[in-house]
Structures are given as C-alpha cells and as structure tokens.
N, C-alpha and C positions, 0 to 999 in steps of 0.2 A: 461900888454900887453899879449894877448892870442896867442897861437900857431896858432889857426884857423885864426885870423886876419892877422898874418904874411903870412900864406899860401895864403889867398885871395889877399893880397897886392902883393905878389910875382907873382901870376898868372896874375893879371891885368897888372903888369909891363912888363912881358915877352910877353903877348898877345897884349900889347899896346891898350887894349880895355876892359872896365869894363863889357860890355855886353857879349863879347866873354868869358871872365873869368867866368861869371855867368853860361853861357851855358856849358862850359867845366867841371865845378865843380858840376853842377846839382842843383844850387841854383837859386831862383828868383832874378831878378836884384835889387829890393829894398833891399834885404838882403845883397847882396854884397856891395851896396852903403853905407848902414848903418854901416857895419863893417869898411870900409875904413874911413868913417867920424869919427867914434869912435877912430880909430888909430891916425888920424890927430889931434883930440882934445887932446888925451892923451899926444902926443909928442909936441903939441903946434906949429905945423908947417904944411905947405902945402906939400903934397907928389906928387901930380899929377897936371899937367896943362891940363885942358879939352879943346878940340877943336873939330872941325867937323869930323875929321877922327878917333877920339878916344882919347887917353890920352898919355902924355909923362911925364917922371919923372923930378921933380925939382932936384936941387943939393942935397937937404936933402933927397929926395926920392932915389937918386942914392946911397947915403951913407947908408940908411936903407936897400936897396936891398942887399948890401954886407953883412950886419949883418944877414939879413933874410936867405940868402943862408947858412951861417955858422950854424945858430941856427937850421934850419929845417934839414940840413944834420946830425947834431949831434943827434937830436931827432929820425930821421929815423934809424940811426945806432944803437942807444940804443934799439929801438923797435926790430930791426932785431936780435940783439945779444940775447935778451930774447926769441924771437920766435924760435930760434934754439933749445931751451930746451923744447919747447912745444911738446906734442905728435902729431904724424902725422898718418893719415890713407890714404894709397895709394891704390886705387882701380882700377882694370882693368875691362873693360866691352866691349861687342860688341856694335855697333852703335845703334841697335834697343833698347837694354836695356838702354843705356845711354840717349836715346832720351825721355824716358817717366818714367819708374818706378824708375830708380835710382835718378833723381832729387827730386822726392817726398820723398823717403826714407832719402836722405841726408839733406833735409830741416828740417825734424823732428829730425834727429840725431844732427844737428848743434844747434838746440834750446836746446837740453838736454846737449850737450857737446860742448859749445862754445869755449872752450880752445883748441880743437883739430883742427889742420890744415888738410884740405882735398885736395886730389889730385886725379883726375880721368883721366885715359888713355884709349883710344880706339885703338884696333888693331886686327889683326887676332888672332884666338884662339890659334894657335900654339905658337905665340909670347907671348901672355898673360900667357899661362901656363909656358913657359920658364922663363918669367920675375919674376913670383912668385918663381919658383925654384931657381933663381939666387939671390933672395932677393931684387930685384928692385921694386917689388910690394908686399904689405902685403896680398892681396887677389885678386881674379878675378872671375867674372861670366863667365862661359863657357857653351855652350850647345852642348858638344860633349863628347864622352867617352874618358877617359884619363887613362894612366897607367904610373905614375911617382913615383919613389922610395922616392922622397923628399916631395911629396904632399899628401894631404888628402881632401876629400869632407866634408864640415862642414854644408852645408845647401843645400836643394833641393826643387825646386818647378816646376810646369808645366805651360807652356804658351799655350793658345788656339790659334791655327793657323786659319787664314781666307784667302780665296781668295778675292782679291779686283779687281773689274772690273769697267769700265765706266758704267754709268747709263743705264738701259734698256737692258743689255746684258743677254741672256739666259745662264743658267749653261752649257748646252750642247755645247755652242760655246767656252767655256773657253780654252780647250786644244789646239785650233787652232789659238790662238792669239799670237802676239809677247810677250815675257816675259820682263817686266821692273824690273830689279834686280840689286843688288849691284855689284860693280866691284871687290869685294873681293871673290876670287874663293873658299876659304874655308868656306864661309858662309853657315850654314846648311839650312837656308830658300831657298837660291838659289839652293843648291844641291837637296833638297827635291822636289822643284817645277820642275826642269829640269827632274829628274827621273820620276816624275808623268806624265809629258807631253809625254815623250818618251814611257812610258808604255801604255798610252792611244791612242797614234797616230802612234807609231813606226817611228816617224820622229824627227829629231833634230829641236828644235824651233828657230825662229829668236829671237835675244837677243838685248835689249837696256839697257845700263848700266848707273847707277847713283851712286854717292858716298855718298848720304845722304838719310835718310828715307823720309824726306820732299820732296826731288826731285822725288822719286819713286811715292809717293802718288799724287803729282801734275801731273806727266806725265800720270798716269792712269786716273785721272780725265779729262784730255784733250783728252782721247781716243787713246793714243799711244799703249796700250797693257794692260796686266793683271799682277798681282803680288801675292805674298804670304807673309803675315806679321803676327806677333803676334797681337791678338785682342787688347791688351793693348795700342798699339801705334797708333791705328786708330782714326781719328777724328769722331765726331758724324755726321758731315755733310761736304760737300765740293765736290760734284760732283762725288762721287763714290758710289758703292753698294757692299755689302759683301755677301759671301757664306761660309758656314762652310766647313772646309777642314778635316772632320772626317776620310775620307779614307786615308789621309796622316798621321794623328795622331797628338799628342801634342808634344811640344818641352820640353825636360827635361833640366832645367837650374840648374847648380851646382855652388856653391861658393867654390872655392878651396883655400887652404892656406897651409903653411908649416907644415909638420908633427913635426918638431923639435922645433917649436916656439909656446909658449902659449901667444898669443897677447891679452891683456885685451881690447884694443881698438877695435879689430876685434870682440871679443866676445860681446862687447856693441852694435856694429853695427848689429850683428846677432839678438840680443834681440829686437832691434828696428823693424827690418823687419818681425820678427816672430809675432809681436804683431799688425802688420798692417792688415787692413781688405780688401786690394785691390788686393788679389790674385784671 
C-alpha cells in the first residue's frame, strides 16, 4: 500500500467524486481510477459505491478513511519535522523584480540547491530594508540608497527603464498623459516618472493606480495612460509600444544583507545570478 494511493483515496472520499479528486490533484482521471482499483485489489474489498452523482464510501471504505487520515497526518508531520532543519533562503523584493527576474533566478537556484526552502516577500523598500536588519529576511533587492549600520550591499546591477504607451502614441505626447503607476508611494519608478512629468510640463499629472505590474501594462494597452517600467518586465507584444527613458536614467538595484552574518545560502544565490546572462 503506497502513500500516494492513500492520498488519492482520501481525496476522492472527501470530494465524493473521482473526477474532482483527479482535477484537484492534477492527475488524469484514468490514473486516479487505476490507483483506486489497485488499492481495492490489494485489500480485497470494494471501497466506493459508484453512482450518477459521484461516489460514496462503503463500510470498508469508511474504515480505511480513518486509517488513511492517521497515516497521512503522521507522514506529513514527519516531513515537516525534518523540513525545519533544512536551510531556508528568505528574499525580499519589489513587485517589478519579483514579477520577472527573480522567478528565473530562483528556478535555476532550486535546481542546483533542491534542499533549500525558498520564501519571497514583496513590500515597500523601507519595510524590506528593516526586515533584513531585524533578521526576518536573509536578503532583499532594493532600488534606493540606504544607510543602515547593520546592512551591507553585496550585489549591484542596473535596470534599463522604458516609457510604455498605447500603440501609435508620439513621444512628444507622453508627458501630457495620465500616469498608470503602482499604488506604493515609495516606488522609485513612480517617483521618477512623476518628477519627470512635472519637470517637462510644470503640472501635476493625473494618476491611475494599480497594485500589480500586469495591471499597469494592461491598463496602458487599453489606452488609459502611460507608465515607466524596467525593460525586463515588459512583454514582447500586447498592445503597447515602448520608448527609451534615457533622460531619466537607469535604476540601480542592490541586494542587501546583514553585515554581521555570513550566510552561505545567500552567497550561493549571488553566485547563481552573477553567472546569468539576462542582465
């Protein structure tokens, strides 16, 4: 009797449907059915009564469900007790970095260090910096200058910034459009764009706020306004056009960590991203 068969049986029992169990667990229906059939053959009993609305448990099925709950809970508790001893990398990042570059780096890192548990938190840069200083994060990507006695910068790279506009918009029209920007007031993209518009028009712009990068890009594609984003997060297509923001400059991204802690897991992560070619 395999633990996977018990998990499949238990899922079908609680869902009262083999097909819903297959959908929830991400397996094809024939796979689920075969595992349940194998379990019934091994135990020499029928576990489910099949009917038009799904399945219901036989008396033997109800008895097995009680055992399955106990066995699976014990297995999960055992796994969790060992997982506590595994190394963990807790990373903080802004939404734009977490939306594109960071998943690529973490996928490579996880392949090389599968034993490391990963945790990613997104927040304002002030909170990210303080979280590293307090020991709640191992490291954080920030794109602002910082001066904290407990922290040091261990990695630095630059992001190319781009204006994004609806299709067929002239560059000269950009400063006079509504700004589609994040609702995080400390976001450097937002601050840089607002400052640039005021400098070029002497007027405060109309602002439309979104809380995700995807929302910003979609709103621009629908003609709601313009925005400023790192080139790395922009899709190749999707109803927008881009202009270089060279007069605004590039964004300096730093990875900060504790001065007093030499974290081998953070060092391994730095090695991964330094050897990437997607800068």
